[in-house]
C-alpha positions as CSV (number, residue, x, y, z in Angstrom):
1,X,35.5,11.8,20.2
2,X,32.3,9.8,20.9
3,X,32.8,6.7,23.0
4,X,30.3,4.0,23.7
5,X,30.6,1.3,26.4
6,X,28.2,-1.6,26.6
7,X,27.4,-3.7,29.6
8,X,24.9,-6.2,30.8
9,X,25.8,-9.3,28.8
10,X,26.1,-12.7,30.3
11,X,25.2,-16.4,30.2
12,X,21.5,-17.2,30.5
13,X,19.1,-20.0,29.8
14,X,16.5,-20.0,27.0
15,X,13.4,-18.1,28.1
16,X,15.3,-15.8,30.4
17,X,15.7,-12.0,30.1
18,X,18.7,-9.7,30.0
19,X,19.0,-5.9,29.8
20,X,21.9,-4.4,28.0
21,X,23.1,-0.9,28.6
22,X,25.3,1.5,26.7
23,X,26.7,4.7,28.0
24,X,27.6,7.5,25.6
25,X,30.4,10.1,26.2
26,X,32.4,12.6,24.2
27,X,29.6,14.4,22.4
28,X,26.0,15.6,22.4
29,X,23.9,12.5,22.9
30,X,20.7,13.9,21.4
31,X,22.6,14.5,18.1
32,X,22.6,10.8,17.5
33,X,20.1,8.1,16.8
34,X,21.2,4.9,18.5
35,X,21.2,1.3,17.4
36,X,22.0,-2.2,18.6
37,X,23.6,-4.8,16.4
38,X,24.8,-8.3,17.0
39,X,27.4,-10.6,15.5
40,X,27.5,-14.4,16.0
41,X,30.6,-16.4,15.1
42,X,31.0,-16.8,11.4
43,X,28.2,-14.4,10.6
44,X,28.0,-10.8,9.5
45,X,27.0,-8.1,12.0
46,X,23.3,-7.7,11.8
47,X,20.8,-5.0,12.8
48,X,18.8,-5.6,16.0
49,X,17.0,-2.4,16.9
50,X,17.3,1.4,16.6
51,X,15.8,4.5,18.2
52,X,15.6,8.0,17.1
53,X,17.3,11.0,18.7
54,X,14.2,11.9,20.7
55,X,13.2,8.3,21.4
56,X,9.9,8.7,19.6
57,X,10.7,6.3,16.7
58,X,12.0,2.8,16.9
59,X,12.7,0.0,14.5
60,X,13.3,-3.7,15.1
61,X,14.6,-6.7,13.2
62,X,11.8,-9.1,12.5
63,X,13.5,-11.9,14.5
64,X,13.4,-9.9,17.7
65,X,10.2,-8.0,17.3
66,X,7.9,-8.5,20.2
67,X,10.7,-9.8,22.4
68,X,13.2,-7.0,22.5
69,X,12.7,-3.3,23.4
70,X,15.1,-0.5,22.8
71,X,14.9,2.7,24.9
72,X,17.0,5.7,25.7
73,X,17.5,8.1,28.6
74,X,18.7,11.4,27.2
75,X,19.4,12.8,30.6
76,X,21.8,10.0,31.5
77,X,23.1,9.6,27.9
78,X,22.3,5.9,27.9
79,X,20.6,3.5,25.6
80,X,19.1,0.1,26.6
81,X,18.1,-3.1,25.1
82,X,15.6,-5.2,27.1
83,X,15.7,-8.7,25.8
84,X,12.9,-11.1,26.9
85,X,12.2,-14.7,25.9
86,X,15.8,-15.3,24.8
87,X,16.6,-18.1,22.4
88,X,19.9,-19.9,21.7
89,X,19.9,-18.2,18.3
90,X,20.2,-14.8,20.1
91,X,23.7,-15.8,21.2
92,X,26.1,-13.2,19.8
93,X,28.3,-10.2,20.7
94,X,26.0,-7.2,21.0
95,X,27.2,-3.8,19.9
96,X,25.9,-0.3,20.6
97,X,26.2,2.2,17.8
98,X,25.6,5.9,17.2
99,X,24.3,7.5,14.0
100,X,24.3,11.3,13.3
101,X,20.8,11.1,11.9
102,X,18.2,13.8,11.4
103,X,15.6,14.2,14.0
104,X,13.1,11.4,14.0
105,X,15.0,9.2,11.7
106,X,16.2,5.6,12.4
107,X,18.7,3.6,10.4
108,X,18.9,-0.2,10.0
109,X,22.1,-0.3,8.0
110,X,25.4,-0.7,9.9
111,X,27.1,1.5,7.2
112,X,25.1,4.5,8.5
113,X,26.5,4.4,12.0
114,X,29.5,6.5,12.9
115,X,30.6,5.2,16.2
116,X,30.7,1.7,17.8
117,X,31.2,0.2,21.2
118,X,33.4,-2.7,21.9
119,X,30.6,-5.2,22.4
120,X,29.2,-7.4,25.1
121,X,28.7,-11.1,24.9
122,X,25.3,-12.7,25.3
123,X,25.1,-16.4,25.5
124,X,21.8,-18.3,25.7
125,X,21.9,-22.0,26.5
126,X,19.2,-24.4,25.6
């Protein structure tokens, strides 16, 4: 069974940076496209970024484009989310997710993802 464990969250000030990590186990990492989602209190879980199985294709939500960067290391079975110029509205629990997509494909809908981590809290103070 695939398991995902996120880390790297914390409390930062507006304008700071954070790098989230997610480690994958229990399957073949390169069989999965990977995504990051987030959920703020009282809101639905929303798409943040995704990356294809080989890492050659990425997709970002408009609200994070230019500030966040998703990457993956297939040898270490890890996916990362580098978050720069953080804003208070980025405060949320961030989730890593795995999608058994075809090569080169990325998905933005949370319904397409098969496995989820437990989440890591990111809090940005103003």
